[in-house]
Structure formats: structure tokens, C-alpha cells
SEPA-328030 format. One line per 10 residues: their letters; for each residue x, z, y of N, C-alpha, C, CB. Coordinates in steps of 0.02 Angstrom, whole numbers, padded with zeros to 5 digits. Each point is the difference from the previous one (the first is absolute). Glycine has a CB too. Layout:
N
a> X Z Y X Z Y X Z Y X Z Y ~ ...
END
This chain:
102
mihprdihtl> 00090 00602 -00835 00063 00004 -00027 00029 -00051 -00055 -00027 00112 00032 ~ 00090 -00129 -00021 00037 -00047 -00016 00014 00026 -00094 00058 -00029 00154 ~ -00080 -00008 -00192 00024 00026 -00073 00063 -00056 -00017 -00137 00053 -00050 ~ 00176 -00017 00015 00057 -00030 -00008 00005 -00074 -00039 00031 00122 00009 ~ -00084 -00116 -00050 -00018 -00062 -00038 -00022 -00057 00062 -00046 00076 -00121 ~ 00037 -00064 00180 -00016 -00055 00047 00055 00001 00045 -00122 00006 -00007 ~ 00191 00006 -00014 00057 -00015 00046 00045 -00056 -00048 00001 00134 00071 ~ 00005 -00183 -00029 00049 -00055 -00034 00063 -00025 00042 -00105 -00042 -00058 ~ 00167 00027 00022 00041 -00033 00043 -00026 -00071 00028 00088 00063 -00063 ~ -00048 -00081 00126 -00032 -00072 00025 00024 -00043 -00058 00005 00010 00140
tefkrnstel> 00044 -00013 -00179 00027 -00033 -00055 -00058 -00019 -00057 00115 00067 00028 ~ -00142 00006 -00032 -00057 -00007 -00063 -00042 -00033 00036 00005 00103 -00072 ~ -00022 -00102 00137 -00063 -00025 00025 -00005 -00087 00004 -00003 00121 00070 ~ 00076 -00134 -00052 00011 -00066 00002 -00014 -00047 -00068 00081 00042 00091 ~ -00059 00007 -00151 -00001 -00022 -00066 -00086 -00006 -00030 00133 00063 -00012 ~ -00161 -00016 00051 -00069 00008 -00042 -00059 00015 00059 00063 00057 -00122 ~ -00043 -00125 00176 -00051 00010 00052 -00068 00007 -00019 00070 -00059 00062 ~ -00086 00017 -00112 -00069 -00014 -00020 -00037 00061 -00028 00036 -00117 -00025 ~ -00002 00140 -00025 -00019 00039 -00037 00007 00076 00039 00029 -00090 -00101 ~ 00003 00098 00152 -00002 00072 00041 -00069 -00024 00057 00163 00046 -00006
lrkletsgrt> -00159 -00108 00037 -00075 00003 00049 -00063 -00003 -00059 00055 -00081 00122 ~ -00048 00069 -00183 -00059 00016 -00037 -00003 00072 -00006 00002 -00105 -00061 ~ 00039 00149 00048 00000 00058 -00013 -00033 00042 00063 00100 -00026 -00082 ~ -00066 -00007 00144 -00033 00026 00069 -00073 -00007 00007 00101 -00031 00052 ~ -00122 -00028 -00068 -00064 -00025 00010 -00050 00050 -00058 00052 -00141 00043 ~ -00035 00142 -00110 -00028 00036 -00055 -00014 00065 00027 00059 -00062 -00089 ~ 00005 00104 00087 -00002 00061 00016 -00023 00035 00078 00083 -00021 -00095 ~ -00066 -00032 00130 -00017 00027 00075 00058 00056 00017 -00143 -00018 -00012 ~ 00204 00023 -00011 00039 00050 00015 00057 -00041 00032 -00039 00088 -00092 ~ 00058 -00047 00151 00059 -00027 00049 00066 -00008 -00048 -00049 00068 00117
qvltvdgrpk> 00076 -00120 -00107 00065 -00013 -00036 00056 00008 00053 -00054 -00085 -00088 ~ 00114 00113 00083 00043 00008 00034 00063 -00051 -00037 -00056 00127 00046 ~ 00080 -00140 00003 00088 -00063 -00006 00054 00048 00007 -00034 -00119 00074 ~ 00080 00130 -00118 00064 00025 00034 00058 -00043 00006 -00036 00098 -00039 ~ 00092 -00081 00075 00058 -00038 00000 00057 00049 -00001 -00055 -00095 00059 ~ 00085 00083 -00102 00059 00056 00011 -00016 00068 -00030 00028 -00053 00110 ~ -00094 00051 -00130 -00031 00078 -00045 -00039 00023 00073 00121 00055 -00110 ~ -00128 -00090 00169 -00038 00024 00056 -00062 -00026 00010 00092 00018 00044 ~ -00141 -00011 -00030 -00072 -00036 00023 00017 -00027 00053 -00082 00071 -00038 ~ 00053 -00139 00026 00029 -00052 00069 -00075 -00038 00008 00158 -00034 -00032
avlisvevfe> -00219 00028 -00022 -00051 -00029 00019 -00066 00032 -00035 00077 -00102 00024 ~ -00139 00095 -00003 -00062 00019 -00032 -00035 -00043 -00015 -00001 00080 00045 ~ -00024 -00107 -00103 -00047 -00030 -00014 -00070 00025 00000 00086 -00043 -00047 ~ -00130 00022 00089 -00086 00024 -00007 -00028 -00043 -00018 -00015 00063 00074 ~ -00056 -00078 -00078 -00041 -00027 -00046 -00040 -00028 00095 -00007 00096 -00171 ~ -00016 -00160 00170 -00042 -00017 00059 -00056 00060 00026 00016 -00128 -00048 ~ -00054 00147 00005 -00039 00038 00010 00039 00070 00024 -00080 -00071 -00081 ~ 00119 00106 00065 00033 00054 00016 00021 -00015 00071 00034 00032 -00119 ~ -00006 -00099 00143 00024 -00020 00058 -00048 00001 00048 00074 -00059 -00052 ~ -00130 00017 00025 -00070 00007 00057 -00025 00065 00017 -00043 -00098 -00044
hlaeqvekae> 00042 00150 -00004 -00029 00057 00017 00055 00035 00056 -00071 00009 -00126 ~ 00134 -00019 00111 00044 00036 00045 -00003 -00035 00051 00070 00046 -00070 ~ -00081 -00113 00089 -00006 -00037 00064 -00064 00037 00036 00053 -00123 -00049 ~ -00097 00122 00014 -00072 00027 00018 00016 00071 00035 -00070 -00062 -00107 ~ 00109 00104 00074 -00001 00078 00018 00051 -00003 00068 -00017 00060 -00142 ~ 00067 -00108 00140 00036 00002 00053 -00037 -00041 00064 00104 00015 -00085 ~ -00153 -00047 00079 -00035 -00023 00054 -00043 00046 00014 00014 -00105 -00020 ~ -00064 00149 -00030 -00034 00057 00032 00039 00051 00025 -00082 -00022 -00065 ~ 00149 00039 00056 00042 00046 00039 00003 -00020 00078 00069 00020 -00109 ~ -00038 -00085 00105 00007 -00022 00062 -00059 -00001 00048 00082 -00058 -00053
tlegikrgia> -00148 00048 00020 -00067 -00012 00047 00007 00081 00025 -00096 -00109 -00073 ~ 00081 00149 00025 -00002 00070 00019 00056 00026 00049 -00054 00013 -00111 ~ 00118 -00033 00109 00043 00010 00055 -00017 -00012 00066 00065 -00020 -00075 ~ -00089 -00046 00079 -00019 -00037 00044 -00053 00031 00035 00039 -00087 -00059 ~ -00090 00115 00024 -00066 00045 00026 00025 00058 00029 -00079 -00034 -00087 ~ 00127 00054 00052 00023 00083 00027 00026 -00024 00075 00051 00071 -00133 ~ -00010 -00113 00141 00025 -00016 00056 -00032 -00011 00053 00059 -00029 -00059 ~ -00123 -00015 00042 -00037 -00011 00042 -00050 00060 00021 00024 -00112 -00041 ~ -00034 00150 00012 -00037 00071 -00001 00045 00045 00060 -00041 -00004 -00150 ~ 00113 -00006 00124 00038 00051 00045 00017 -00024 00056 00043 00051 -00082
dmeagrtmsl> -00055 -00124 00104 00009 -00025 00072 -00067 00019 00020 00086 -00101 -00008 ~ -00149 00091 -00011 -00044 00029 00031 -00004 00064 00018 -00035 -00074 -00042 ~ 00058 00128 -00002 -00002 00060 00015 00057 00007 00072 -00039 00034 -00142 ~ 00077 -00064 00130 00056 00002 00056 -00013 -00024 00065 00070 -00013 -00084 ~ -00127 -00047 00077 -00023 -00022 00070 00026 -00066 00010 -00002 00113 00049 ~ 00034 -00126 -00111 00035 -00076 00003 -00053 -00058 -00019 00120 00052 -00040 ~ -00157 -00070 00084 -00055 -00040 00002 -00007 -00035 00054 -00046 00065 -00063 ~ 00017 -00134 00051 -00025 -00024 00063 -00064 -00050 -00013 00124 00013 00053 ~ -00165 -00028 00003 -00052 -00046 -00013 00001 -00052 -00038 -00017 00031 00083 ~ -00042 -00064 -00094 00008 -00070 -00035 00031 -00038 00060 -00108 00002 -00090
aeaeaelkkr> 00074 00005 00160 00020 -00060 00036 00071 00007 00014 -00112 -00017 00049 ~ 00157 00081 -00047 00061 00014 00004 00046 -00026 -00072 -00046 00101 00089 ~ 00019 -00112 -00130 00026 -00019 -00061 00010 -00079 -00008 -00056 00107 -00045 ~ -00015 -00135 00076 00000 -00075 00007 00042 -00023 00051 -00107 -00004 -00038 ~ 00117 00041 00089 00050 -00009 00066 00061 -00008 -00044 -00054 00080 00107 ~ 00078 -00036 -00142 00057 00017 -00018 00028 -00057 -00059 -00033 00131 00037 ~ -00004 -00140 -00092 00001 -00066 -00028 00002 -00056 00031 -00044 00047 -00064 ~ 00002 -00053 00109 00013 -00074 00048 00078 -00001 00014 -00125 00001 00073 ~ 00148 00051 -00031 00059 -00006 00017 00052 -00012 -00047 -00041 00059 00078 ~ 00050 -00015 -00143 00031 -00028 -00051 00010 -00062 -00014 -00032 00078 -00027
farrrkkgsk> -00026 -00115 00003 -00017 -00060 -00018 00021 -00057 00058 -00095 00061 -00074 ~ 00089 -00046 00129 00030 -00053 00058 00067 00019 -00008 -00095 -00010 00094 ~ 00134 00063 -00093 00077 00003 -00004 00026 -00038 -00064 00000 00117 00061 ~ -00036 -00119 -00122 00014 -00032 -00047 00013 -00083 -00012 -00052 00105 -00018 ~ -00008 -00118 00070 -00011 -00071 00007 00049 -00024 00046 -00118 00006 -00024 ~ 00146 00031 00050 00045 -00026 00069 00070 -00002 -00044 -00066 00069 00127 ~ 00079 -00020 -00165 00069 00003 -00037 -00004 -00062 -00047 00016 00137 00001 ~ -00074 -00160 -00040 -00010 -00050 -00035 00019 -00056 00023 -00072 00053 -00037 ~ 00044 -00072 00099 -00003 -00068 00033 00071 -00010 00029 -00131 00007 00031 ~ 00183 00060 -00020 00058 -00025 00018 00042 -00023 -00056 -00010 00067 00094
sa> -00002 -00038 -00145 00033 -00018 -00046 -00003 -00064 -00038 -00002 00104 00006 ~ -00076 -00136 00004 -00001 -00071 -00017 00029 -00042 00022 -00071 00018 -00020
END
């Protein structure tokens, strides 16, 4: 939850950026920047950003696993030999396109 003391105008941030960045580092609390009284940007610590990025990556991985399981259950699979043949065709097409533009 954003606390009112963690909301600042963009002008205030421009004037006191060093102090507000120090506050962000020491408190670990998200800081909100406003323009014309409306929220326009959020400042988060590097640690919070890294945590959020890790959570997004985990969620994307889980979603990919779920899609893979659904594909298996629906019979949308191919053998290793079929997959290799398909990849070879795709790479061959890309090479042809690449050599034409060179």
C-alpha cells in the first residue's frame, strides 16, 4: 500500500532527487511521482525490481509448462525426428532469406 508520505510531485523530485532516492533506499518503500496531481511514475528499489522480474519469469515459465501439458493432452505432439526435420526446414528458409538480402 502506498502511504501518502511516499507520494511526491515531479517538481519535488527534480529539486530533491538525491534525498528522495536515499529515502527509497533506506525505507524500501515505493515512491510515487505525480504530475498535475495524478500519479505518473513509480520508483522502486533495485531489489524490488529484481524480485518482480523474477516473479514474472516464474509465472511465464509456469504458463509455458501449462501450455505444453495442454498440448500433450490434446495430442499436439511430434517425435524428436519430426521436430528435428521441422527445425532444419525453418533454418534452411531463414538462411535463404538472409542470403537474398545480402
